[in-house]
C-alpha positions in Angstrom: 19.9 -4.1 20.8 16.2 -3.3 21.3 14.2 -4.6 18.4 10.5 -4.2 17.5 9.0 -6.9 15.3 5.6 -6.5 13.6 3.0 -9.1 12.6 3.4 -10.9 15.9 0.9 -13.6 15.0 2.9 -14.8 12.1 5.1 -17.9 12.3 8.1 -16.0 10.9 7.8 -13.3 13.6 7.5 -15.8 16.4 10.5 -17.8 15.1 12.6 -14.6 14.7 11.7 -13.4 18.2 12.7 -16.7 19.7 16.0 -16.6 17.9 16.9 -12.9 18.4 15.8 -12.8 22.0 18.9 -14.8 23.0 21.1 -11.7 22.5 18.6 -8.8 22.2 15.6 -7.2 23.8 12.6 -8.1 21.6 9.2 -6.4 21.5 6.4 -7.7 19.3 3.3 -5.9 18.0 0.1 -6.8 16.0 -3.3 -5.3 15.5 -4.9 -8.1 17.7 -3.8 -9.7 20.9 -1.2 -12.5 20.5 -0.1 -15.1 23.0 3.7 -14.8 23.2 6.4 -15.2 25.8 7.9 -11.9 24.6 7.0 -8.4 25.4 3.9 -7.5 23.3 2.1 -4.2 22.6 -1.2 -4.2 20.6 -1.2 -1.5 18.0 -2.9 -0.9 14.6 0.0 1.4 13.3 -2.2 4.5 13.1 -0.8 8.0 12.6 -0.5 9.2 16.2 1.2 9.0 19.6 0.4 5.3 20.0 2.7 4.3 17.2 5.4 6.8 18.4 5.2 5.1 21.8 5.4 1.7 20.2 8.8 2.5 18.5 10.2 4.8 21.2 13.5 3.6 22.5 14.0 0.9 19.8 17.3 0.5 18.1 15.8 -1.3 15.1 12.5 -2.3 13.7 11.8 -5.5 11.7 8.7 -4.9 9.7 7.2 -8.1 8.5 5.3 -7.6 5.2 3.1 -10.7 5.6 -0.5 -9.7 5.6 -3.1 -10.6 8.3 -5.3 -13.5 7.0 -8.2 -12.1 9.0 -8.5 -9.0 6.9 -10.2 -8.6 3.5 -8.2 -7.5 0.4 -8.8 -3.8 0.9 -7.9 -3.9 4.6 -4.7 -5.9 3.8 -3.6 -3.3 1.2 -4.4 -0.4 3.5 -2.3 -2.0 6.3 0.6 -2.6 3.8 0.6 1.0 2.6 -0.8 3.3 5.3 0.3 1.2 8.2 3.9 0.9 6.8 4.0 4.7 6.2 2.8 5.4 9.8 5.4 3.1 11.2 8.2 4.6 9.2 7.1 8.1 10.1 7.1 7.3 13.8 10.5 5.6 13.6 11.9 8.7 12.0 10.5 11.0 14.6 11.8 8.8 17.4 15.2 8.4 15.9 15.2 4.6 15.2 18.3 4.1 13.1 17.7 0.8 11.3 14.6 -0.6 9.7 14.5 -4.0 8.0 11.5 -4.8 5.8 10.8 -8.4 5.2 9.3 -8.8 1.8 9.0 -11.9 -0.4 10.5 -13.2 -3.6 6.9 -13.7 -4.7 7.0 -10.1 -5.9 9.3 -11.4 -8.8 7.0 -14.4 -9.4 5.8 -13.7 -12.9 9.3 -14.1 -14.4 9.9 -17.4 -16.2 11.2 -20.0 -13.8 14.1 -20.7 -16.1 15.5 -17.2 -15.6 18.0 -16.3 -12.8 16.5 -13.2 -11.3 18.5 -10.5 -9.5 17.6 -7.4 -7.5 18.2 -5.2 -10.6 15.1 -6.7 -12.2 11.8 -4.8 -11.7 9.2 -6.6 -9.5 6.4 -8.3 -11.5 3.9 -9.3 -8.8 0.7 -11.3 -9.4 -2.7 -9.8 -8.5 -2.9 -12.0 -5.4 -3.6 -9.5 -2.6 -1.0 -11.1 -0.3 1.7 -10.7 -2.9 0.5 -7.1 -3.7 0.9 -6.3 0.0 4.6 -7.2 -0.1 5.0 -5.1 -3.3 3.2 -2.0 -2.0 5.0 -2.3 1.3 8.3 -2.2 -0.6 7.2 0.8 -2.6 6.3 2.8 0.5 9.6 1.8 2.2 11.6 2.8 -0.9 10.0 6.2 -1.4 10.2 7.0 2.4 13.8 6.0 2.6 14.7 8.2 -0.4 12.7 11.2 0.7 13.3 11.1 4.4 16.9 9.7 4.4 15.8 6.8 6.6 17.9 3.6 6.5 15.7 0.8 5.2 17.0 -2.7 4.2 14.6 -4.8 2.3 15.0 -8.6 2.3 13.0 -10.5 -0.2 12.7 -13.9 1.4 12.3 -17.2 -0.4 9.7 -19.9 0.5 10.5 -20.8 4.1 10.8 -24.6 4.7 9.5 -24.9 8.3 8.7 -28.6 8.6 10.4 -30.5 5.9 13.1 -30.4 3.3 12.3 -27.7 0.8 11.6 -28.8 -2.8 11.1 -25.3 -4.2 13.8 -23.6 -6.3 13.3 -20.6 -4.0 13.5 -22.5 -0.7 14.7 -20.6 2.3 15.6 -22.6 5.4 14.9 -20.9 8.8 18.5 -20.8 9.9 19.5 -19.0 6.7 16.6 -16.5 7.1 17.7 -15.8 10.7 21.3 -15.2 9.6 20.2 -12.8 6.8 18.1 -10.7 9.2 20.9 -10.6 11.8 23.2 -9.3 9.1 20.7 -6.7 7.9 20.4 -5.4 11.4 24.1 -4.6 11.8 25.8 -4.1 8.4 26.2 -0.5 7.2 25.5 -0.4 3.5 27.2 2.3 1.5 27.2 3.5 -2.1 29.8 1.8 -4.3 33.3 3.2 -3.7 32.1 5.8 -1.2 31.6 6.0 2.6 28.1 7.6 2.1 25.3 5.4 3.6 22.8 4.1 1.1 19.3 4.6 2.6 17.4 2.0 0.5 18.8 -1.5 -0.3 17.2 -4.6 -1.6 18.6 -8.1 -1.2 17.3 -11.5 -2.4 17.6 -14.2 0.3 17.2 -17.9 -0.3 19.1 -21.0 0.5 21.6 -22.8 -1.7 19.4 -25.5 -3.3 19.5 -27.4 -6.6 18.3 -25.2 -9.5 18.4 -22.1 -7.3 16.1 -19.6 -9.0 17.1 -16.3 -7.3 20.7 -15.2 -7.2 22.0 -14.1 -3.8 25.4 -12.7 -4.8 24.5 -9.1 -3.6 23.5 -10.3 -0.2 26.6 -12.4 0.1 29.0 -9.6 -1.0 27.3 -6.7 0.9 25.7 -8.3 3.9 28.0 -11.2 4.4 25.1 -13.6 4.0 26.5 -17.2 3.9 23.7 -19.8 3.5 24.6 -23.3 4.6 25.9 -25.6 1.9 23.3 -28.3 1.6 24.7 -29.9 -1.6 
């Protein structure tokens, strides 16, 4: 599979690229030059031929909603909305069949921590620009998928524990994150009791940890997500 991953400078993108490149052809992109062993094309996701050329020939796109720390708040939100729309539009024109949007469980962050939150609950993001970027990126993906009949799978990821054991109730270990993304790239999601593809789907993804805050039953049942049992 030929896969484009955005936000090349982020640690998540680099880790995903290293993992997926073992069995796939991976291309990375970002608005600034990034040092990477993988194929890289610099792009600002404008509305034009450059974005079409970026996605042309790809089988799937992993759009990482993480914002660029070098941008100010207005620029971050612009990238989250306009950049995401331009990417989706180019993907549709070029016939890319699968788009995975990587959001964050932080968009559900204002719910009480004692509540077990599922995908059926409405997002309640804080006013933090980085969290709002995930939220607005989701909104653009959702409306585009519904209007243009484009297949978009949204994974709301927990707090990734890169260097140590996670202590958060929404911890997500890297190997579980990789597995969820791999499943989202290949599983055909349909409406209940039909064979009709569902174009917009949201899944909560976190590891099995004590006092797990976000339920992952939908991802388990639909995507086949099986986080490691860490007791």
